[in-house]
C-alpha positions in Angstrom: -14.1 34.3 -57.0 -14.5 30.5 -57.0 -16.3 28.5 -54.3 -13.1 27.0 -52.9 -11.6 30.4 -52.2 -14.8 31.6 -50.6 -14.9 28.4 -48.5 -11.3 28.9 -47.2 -12.2 32.5 -46.4 -15.1 31.3 -44.3 -12.7 28.8 -42.6 -10.3 31.6 -41.7 -13.1 33.5 -39.8 -12.5 36.6 -41.9 -15.1 39.0 -43.4 -15.7 38.1 -47.0 -17.2 41.5 -47.9 -14.0 43.2 -46.6 -11.7 40.7 -48.2 -13.3 41.3 -51.6 -12.0 44.9 -51.4 -8.5 43.8 -50.2 -7.1 41.4 -53.0 -3.6 41.7 -51.6 -4.6 39.9 -48.4 -6.8 37.3 -50.1 -4.1 34.7 -50.5 -3.0 35.0 -46.9 -6.4 34.3 -45.5 -6.9 31.4 -48.0 -3.8 29.8 -46.5 -5.0 30.4 -43.0 -8.4 29.0 -43.8 -6.9 25.9 -45.5 -4.7 25.2 -42.5 -7.6 25.5 -40.1 -9.7 23.2 -42.3 -7.1 20.5 -42.7 -6.3 20.6 -38.9 -10.0 19.9 -38.2 -9.9 17.1 -40.8 -6.9 15.5 -39.1 -8.6 15.9 -35.8 -11.7 14.0 -37.2 -9.5 11.2 -38.5 -7.5 11.0 -35.3 -10.7 10.9 -33.1 -12.4 8.3 -35.4 -9.4 6.0 -35.1 -9.2 6.4 -31.3 -12.9 5.8 -30.8 -12.8 2.8 -33.1 -10.3 1.1 -30.8 -12.8 1.8 -27.9 -16.2 1.0 -29.5 -15.0 -1.2 -32.4 -17.9 0.2 -34.4 -17.0 2.1 -37.6 -20.3 4.1 -37.9 -20.2 5.3 -34.3 -16.5 6.1 -34.6 -17.0 8.2 -37.8 -19.9 10.1 -36.3 -18.1 11.1 -33.1 -14.9 11.7 -35.1 -16.7 14.2 -37.3 -18.2 15.8 -34.2 -14.7 16.1 -32.6 -13.2 17.4 -35.9 -16.0 20.1 -36.1 -15.2 21.1 -32.5 -11.5 21.5 -33.2 -12.2 23.4 -36.4 -14.5 25.8 -34.6 -11.9 26.3 -31.8 -9.2 27.0 -34.3 -11.4 29.3 -36.3 -12.3 31.3 -33.2 -8.7 31.5 -32.0 -7.5 32.9 -35.3 -10.4 35.3 -35.9 -10.2 36.7 -32.4 -6.7 38.0 -33.0 -6.5 41.6 -34.2 -3.5 43.4 -35.7 -2.3 46.6 -34.1 0.8 48.7 -34.0 2.1 47.2 -30.7 3.8 43.9 -31.4 4.4 43.2 -27.7 0.7 43.6 -27.0 -0.1 41.3 -29.9 2.2 38.7 -28.5 0.7 38.9 -25.1 -2.8 38.4 -26.6 -1.5 35.4 -28.6 0.1 33.6 -25.6 -3.1 32.0 -24.3 -4.2 31.1 -27.8 -0.8 29.5 -28.4 -1.2 27.4 -25.2 -4.6 26.3 -26.3 -3.4 25.4 -29.8 -0.5 23.3 -28.4 -2.9 21.4 -26.1 -5.2 20.7 -29.1 -2.2 19.6 -31.2 -1.0 17.1 -28.5 -4.6 15.7 -28.2 -4.9 15.3 -32.0 -1.4 13.8 -32.5 -1.7 11.0 -29.9 -4.1 8.7 -31.8 -2.3 9.2 -35.1 1.0 8.3 -33.3 -0.6 5.0 -32.2 -1.6 4.3 -35.8 1.8 5.1 -37.2 3.6 2.8 -34.7 0.8 0.2 -34.8 3.0 -2.8 -35.7 5.6 -2.0 -33.0 2.8 -1.4 -30.5 1.2 -4.8 -31.3 4.5 -6.6 -30.6 4.9 -4.6 -27.3 1.4 -5.5 -26.3 2.2 -9.2 -26.6 5.1 -8.7 -24.2 2.9 -6.7 -21.9 0.3 -9.5 -22.0 2.9 -12.1 -21.1 4.2 -9.9 -18.3 0.7 -9.4 -16.9 -0.1 -13.1 -17.2 3.2 -14.0 -15.4 2.3 -11.6 -12.6 -1.2 -13.2 -12.3 0.4 -16.7 -12.3 2.8 -15.6 -9.5 0.0 -14.1 -7.5 -2.0 -17.3 -7.9 0.9 -19.5 -7.0 1.7 -17.4 -3.9 -1.8 -18.3 -2.5 -0.7 -22.0 -2.3 3.0 -21.4 -1.6 2.7 -21.6 2.2 1.0 -25.0 1.9 3.7 -26.4 -0.4 6.4 -25.0 1.9 4.9 -26.8 4.9 4.7 -30.1 2.9 8.3 -29.7 1.8 9.3 -29.1 5.4 7.5 -32.3 6.5 9.1 -34.3 3.7 12.6 -33.0 4.7 12.0 -33.9 8.3 10.9 -37.4 7.5 13.9 -37.9 5.2 16.2 -36.5 7.9 14.8 -39.1 10.4 15.6 -41.9 8.0 19.1 -40.5 7.4 19.8 -40.2 11.1 18.5 -43.7 11.8 20.6 -45.1 9.0 23.7 -43.5 10.5 22.9 -45.0 13.8 22.4 -48.5 12.3 25.6 -48.2 10.3 27.5 -47.1 13.4 26.3 -50.2 15.4 27.1 -52.5 12.5 30.6 -51.0 12.2 31.1 -51.6 16.0 30.0 -55.2 15.7 32.3 -55.7 12.7 35.3 -54.2 14.5 34.6 -56.5 17.4 34.6 -59.5 15.1 37.9 -58.7 13.3 39.7 -57.3 16.4 40.1 -53.8 15.2 37.9 -52.4 17.9 36.1 -53.1 21.2 38.1 -55.9 23.1 40.7 -55.8 20.3 40.4 -59.6 20.0 39.3 -61.4 16.9 36.4 -63.7 17.9 32.7 -64.2 17.5 32.1 -64.5 21.2 29.3 -63.1 23.4 30.5 -59.5 23.1 30.3 -59.7 19.3 26.9 -61.3 19.5 25.6 -58.6 21.8 26.9 -55.9 19.5 25.6 -57.7 16.5 22.2 -57.9 18.1 22.2 -54.2 18.7 23.0 -53.7 15.0 20.3 -56.0 13.9 17.7 -54.3 16.2 18.8 -50.9 14.8 18.3 -52.3 11.3 14.8 -53.5 12.1 13.9 -50.1 13.6 15.3 -48.5 10.4 13.2 -50.7 8.2 10.1 -49.9 10.2 10.9 -46.1 10.1 11.5 -46.2 6.4 8.2 -48.0 5.8 6.3 -45.5 8.0 8.0 -42.3 6.8 8.0 -43.3 3.1 4.2 -43.7 3.3 3.9 -40.2 4.7 6.4 -38.9 2.2 4.3 -40.4 -0.7 1.2 -38.9 0.8 2.8 -35.4 1.0 4.0 -35.7 -2.6 0.5 -36.5 -3.7 -0.8 -33.4 -1.8 1.8 -31.3 -3.6 0.7 -32.8 -6.9 -2.9 -32.0 -6.1 -1.9 -28.4 -5.3 0.0 -28.0 -8.6 -3.1 -29.5 -10.4 -5.3 -26.9 -8.7 -3.0 -24.1 -9.7 -3.0 -25.3 -13.3 -6.8 -25.5 -13.3 -7.2 -22.0 -11.9 -4.7 -20.7 -14.4 -6.6 -22.3 -17.3 -9.9 -20.9 -16.0 -8.4 -17.5 -15.6 -7.5 -17.2 -19.2 -5.4 -14.6 -21.0 -6.9 -11.2 -21.2 -5.8 -9.4 -24.4 -4.6 -5.8 -24.1 -6.1 -3.9 -27.0 -7.6 -0.7 -25.4 -6.5 2.9 -25.8 -4.8 3.0 -22.4 -2.8 -0.2 -23.1 -1.7 1.2 -26.5 -0.6 4.5 -25.0 1.3 2.5 -22.3 2.9 0.3 -25.0 4.0 3.4 -26.9 5.5 4.9 -23.7 7.5 1.7 -23.2 8.7 1.7 -26.8 9.9 5.3 -26.4 11.9 4.3 -23.3 13.4 1.2 -25.0 14.2 2.7 -28.5 15.8 6.1 -29.0 14.7 6.1 -32.6 11.0 5.7 -31.7 11.4 8.3 -29.0 12.7 11.0 -31.5 10.2 9.9 -34.2 7.3 10.2 -31.7 8.6 13.6 -30.6 8.9 14.9 -34.1 5.3 13.9 -34.9 4.1 15.9 -31.9 6.2 18.9 -33.0 4.7 18.5 -36.5 1.2 18.7 -35.3 2.1 21.6 -32.9 3.6 23.5 -35.9 0.4 22.8 -38.0 -1.9 23.9 -35.2 0.0 27.1 -34.3 0.9 28.1 -37.9 -2.2 30.3 -38.4 -1.4 32.2 -35.1 2.2 32.7 -36.1 1.2 33.9 -39.6 -1.0 36.5 -37.9 1.8 37.5 -35.6 4.6 37.8 -38.1 2.6 39.3 -40.9 2.5 43.1 -41.3 -0.7 45.0 -40.9 -2.5 45.0 -44.3 -5.5 46.6 -46.0 -7.8 44.0 -44.5 -6.8 44.9 -41.0 -7.3 48.6 -41.7 -10.7 48.2 -43.2 -11.7 45.8 -40.5 -10.7 48.3 -37.8 -12.4 51.1 -39.7 -15.6 49.0 -39.9 -15.5 48.1 -36.3 -14.8 51.7 -35.3 -17.7 52.9 -37.4 -19.9 50.4 -35.7 -18.8 51.3 -32.2 -19.3 55.1 -33.0 -22.7 54.4 -34.5 -23.6 52.3 -31.5 -22.5 54.9 -29.1 -24.5 57.6 -31.0 -27.5 55.4 -30.9 -27.1 54.8 -27.2 -26.6 58.5 -26.6 -29.8 59.3 -28.7 -31.7 56.8 -26.7 -30.5 58.3 -23.5 -31.3 61.8 -24.6 -34.8 60.7 -25.7 -35.3 59.0 -22.4 -34.1 62.1 -20.6 -36.6 64.2 -22.6 -39.4 61.9 -21.9 -38.6 61.9 -18.2 -38.5 65.8 -18.2 -41.8 65.9 -20.1 -43.3 63.6 -17.6 -42.0 65.6 -14.7 -43.4 68.8 -16.2 -46.7 67.3 -16.8 -46.7 66.0 -13.2 -45.9 69.5 -11.9 -48.7 71.0 -14.1 -51.2 68.4 -12.8 -50.2 69.2 -9.3 -50.6 72.9 -9.8 -54.0 72.4 -11.3 -55.0 70.1 -8.5 -53.9 72.7 -5.9 -55.8 75.5 -7.8 -59.0 73.4 -7.9 -58.7 72.6 -4.2 -58.2 76.3 -3.4 -61.2 77.3 -5.4 -63.2 74.6 -3.8 -62.0 75.6 -0.3 -63.0 79.3 -1.1 -66.5 78.2 -2.3 -66.9 76.1 0.9 -65.9 79.0 3.1 -68.2 81.4 1.2 -71.1 79.0 1.5 -70.4 78.5 5.2 -70.3 82.3 5.7 -73.7 82.7 3.8 -75.3 80.0 6.0 -73.9 81.6 9.1 -75.3 85.1 8.0 -78.7 83.6 7.3 -78.7 82.0 10.8 -77.8 85.3 12.4 -80.5 87.2 10.5 -83.0 84.6 11.5 -81.9 84.7 15.1 -82.0 88.5 15.0 -85.6 88.6 13.8 -86.7 86.2 16.5 -85.0 88.3 19.2 -86.6 91.5 18.0 -90.0 89.8 18.1 -89.3 88.5 21.6 -88.3 92.0 22.8 -91.4 93.6 21.3 -93.5 90.9 23.1 -91.6 91.7 26.4 -89.8 88.4 26.6 -86.2 87.9 27.7 -83.7 87.6 24.9 -82.6 84.1 23.9 -78.9 83.6 23.4 -77.6 82.5 19.9 -77.1 78.7 19.8 -73.5 79.1 18.8 -72.7 81.5 21.7 -72.3 79.7 25.0 -74.6 80.8 27.9 -73.5 82.0 31.3 -74.5 78.6 32.9 -72.5 76.8 30.2 -69.5 78.9 31.0 -69.8 78.2 34.7 
């Protein structure tokens, strides 16, 4: 057995000692282990690329990419090794459902950074359009801040121009009336340059002077308002230049650009979808291999080994329980014997105490009896025993 074969067996999460005795299942678990290993490798590459776009540091990206790849490798290895073959296919499928869901989630996470790398040139072009759109929105927001002031200035300019137009119409009307009076087409209907004409001509000349004064005054205000508009436009331009263009190069912007591309281009949409399906197929392949493959010698030996372990473990637990029970019974018996001995000792002691008390009492009675006999011989009255109450005491 070469080292590569052993390595893939380890990747598959299978027992090497059991597989050595099941050569017919060896190749199957080599394939499962290789799939798990290369999935972890793709996860490491994907994470390294994604992190490089965030940190822009190759060493840090590789380090965290390897860590992420090892995590995915360990998850896949656990998912596959935790599946056990049995005779009930429906039960196997139910057990595989949560593992399939987890595998699909892992596949989607792994595929996204690689999708960004595959469509990198298209995403770069889309990012330029997105930058322009963002910059245009910023310009519009900035211009809207000054829009009300410019609108007010335009309204003032229009009002001043309208005053000039109305005054010009009034002057032209008076000049036309004076001309009609002069050529006889209006007014008195007589062609002459008499006093009526001169009066109307004077009104027209006065209106012309008022128009000149109004044009002079309003034009000065109009020029001032135009200068203010020019200053506002210069301020907007200055703030736009100071604002600068912010480049969109982060992970979120790239994902957003890829989403826009899939909406715009049906070809990119299907290509992106097929890439996701490819990674899902790779990630779920070991699980489906376990599901669709028949029960082999490895599964039988593994089940026998686990069953033997469970039986031995139960026997060991039962022996421990039995030993514990015997120890408890022995302790209880010893406790009962100790109690019996203690009761026997106490009874013997009690009997000795009672016997001693009786002997002391007999000696006291004999002593009292001797004294009383002596008192009677001497003709004295008998003295009651100290433990017997006298008649006075009774009263």
